[in-house]
C-alpha positions as CSV (number, residue, x, y, z in Angstrom):
1,M,45.6,-42.4,72.3
2,K,45.9,-43.2,76.0
3,E,45.8,-39.0,76.5
4,L,41.9,-39.1,74.8
5,L,41.0,-41.3,77.3
6,K,42.3,-39.3,80.2
7,K,40.5,-36.2,78.5
8,G,37.3,-37.9,78.8
9,Y,37.0,-39.2,75.4
10,I,35.0,-42.3,73.8
11,P,36.4,-44.5,71.4
12,I,33.7,-45.9,68.5
13,Q,35.1,-48.3,66.5
14,L,34.3,-47.2,62.5
15,K,33.3,-50.2,59.9
16,K,33.8,-49.5,56.2
17,N,30.9,-51.2,54.2
18,R,31.2,-52.4,50.3
19,L,31.1,-49.0,49.0
20,G,33.9,-47.7,51.1
21,H,32.0,-45.4,53.3
22,F,32.7,-45.4,57.0
23,L,30.1,-46.2,59.1
24,I,28.9,-45.4,62.6
25,P,26.0,-46.9,64.6
26,V,23.9,-44.1,65.8
27,K,20.9,-44.8,68.2
28,I,17.7,-42.9,68.0
29,K,14.6,-43.3,70.3
30,N,16.3,-46.8,71.4
31,R,16.6,-48.0,67.6
32,R,19.7,-48.7,65.9
33,F,20.9,-47.1,62.2
34,D,23.8,-47.1,60.1
35,F,25.0,-43.2,59.2
36,I,27.7,-42.6,57.0
37,L,30.9,-40.5,58.6
38,D,31.0,-37.5,56.1
39,T,33.8,-35.0,57.1
40,G,32.6,-33.1,54.0
41,A,29.1,-32.7,54.9
42,T,28.4,-29.6,57.1
43,A,25.1,-30.5,58.8
44,T,24.4,-34.0,60.0
45,C,21.5,-35.6,57.7
46,L,18.7,-38.3,58.2
47,D,16.9,-40.3,55.7
48,R,13.4,-38.9,55.0
49,D,12.2,-42.3,55.0
50,L,12.3,-42.6,58.7
51,I,9.9,-40.1,59.3
52,Y,7.6,-42.8,59.2
53,I,9.6,-45.1,62.0
54,L,10.1,-42.5,64.4
55,D,8.4,-39.4,65.7
56,F,10.0,-36.1,65.0
57,K,9.8,-32.6,66.6
58,K,9.9,-30.0,64.0
59,S,12.3,-27.0,64.3
60,S,11.5,-23.6,63.7
61,K,14.3,-23.4,61.2
62,K,13.8,-24.0,57.7
63,D,16.2,-24.5,54.7
64,P,14.2,-25.8,51.8
65,Q,17.7,-26.7,50.1
66,A,20.9,-28.8,51.0
67,Q,23.9,-27.8,48.9
68,G,26.6,-30.6,48.3
69,L,29.3,-31.6,45.4
70,G,26.4,-33.3,43.5
71,G,24.1,-30.3,43.5
72,S,21.0,-29.3,45.7
73,V,18.1,-31.4,47.1
74,A,15.1,-30.5,49.2
75,A,15.8,-30.3,52.8
76,E,13.6,-29.9,56.1
77,I,15.6,-29.2,59.0
78,I,14.1,-30.9,62.5
79,N,15.0,-31.4,65.7
80,L,15.9,-35.1,67.5
81,S,15.7,-34.6,71.1
82,L,18.5,-37.2,71.7
83,V,20.9,-39.1,69.6
84,S,23.3,-41.7,70.9
85,I,26.6,-43.0,69.9
86,G,28.4,-45.3,71.8
87,E,28.2,-44.0,75.2
88,I,28.0,-40.3,74.1
89,D,24.6,-38.9,74.4
90,I,24.0,-35.7,72.2
91,S,20.8,-34.0,73.3
92,S,18.5,-31.4,71.0
93,I,20.2,-31.5,67.5
94,N,18.7,-30.3,64.4
95,V,19.3,-32.3,61.4
96,A,18.3,-31.9,57.8
97,L,15.7,-34.4,56.6
98,I,16.9,-35.6,53.1
99,D,16.0,-38.0,50.5
100,L,18.8,-40.8,50.5
101,T,17.1,-42.9,48.2
102,S,20.2,-43.0,45.6
103,V,22.7,-44.0,48.0
104,K,20.3,-46.7,49.8
105,Q,20.2,-48.1,45.9
106,A,23.6,-48.1,45.8
107,C,24.2,-50.1,48.8
108,E,21.3,-52.6,47.7
109,L,23.4,-52.9,44.2
110,K,26.5,-53.9,46.2
111,K,24.8,-55.8,48.7
112,A,26.2,-53.2,51.1
113,K,24.3,-52.3,54.6
114,T,21.4,-49.7,54.2
115,I,22.1,-46.4,55.0
116,Q,19.9,-44.0,57.1
117,G,21.7,-40.8,57.5
118,I,25.0,-39.0,57.4
119,I,27.1,-37.5,60.5
120,G,28.2,-34.3,59.3
121,V,30.7,-31.9,60.9
122,D,28.1,-29.8,62.8
123,L,28.0,-33.1,65.2
124,L,31.9,-34.1,64.9
125,E,32.3,-30.6,66.2
126,R,30.0,-30.6,68.5
127,C,31.3,-33.6,69.9
128,K,35.2,-32.6,69.6
129,A,35.7,-35.6,67.4
130,V,39.2,-37.1,66.8
131,I,39.7,-39.3,64.0
132,D,42.4,-41.8,63.8
133,W,42.1,-43.1,60.3
134,A,44.8,-45.9,60.9
135,N,43.0,-47.5,63.4
136,K,39.3,-47.0,62.0
137,T,38.2,-45.4,65.1
138,I,36.6,-41.9,66.1
139,W,37.1,-40.6,69.6
140,L,33.9,-38.3,71.0
141,K,33.7,-36.6,73.9
142,Q,30.5,-35.8,76.1
143,T,29.8,-32.4,75.7
144,T,26.6,-30.3,76.7
């Protein structure tokens, strides 16, 4: 993995919760949240309840439905001016605002950390992510 360091990648340790989700610590407006790493999610998502904690800038994009394997859910697209993962800063990213109540309830039942969002393929591609499953590490690169 020394090659990745030479190319400017930053390693971020993944932690597994009691449900088997790999978690990534994310900072939004200097507040830390735990997001699930989901390589099957096309879009990065944020729990709808965070609208009461953070001040969102609404995007002009509208997508009333987010589709997943479990069906579709109502979603609103919002713009986050800055998201930080470790030393990586991602500016102006559109995310889907969705209801994660069922995921949070499952976490509560298993006494696992509460989930506030999902890191999707859009963000992984933007940061040229390399996942090292054996060492539970994700490597991200700062991009513009």
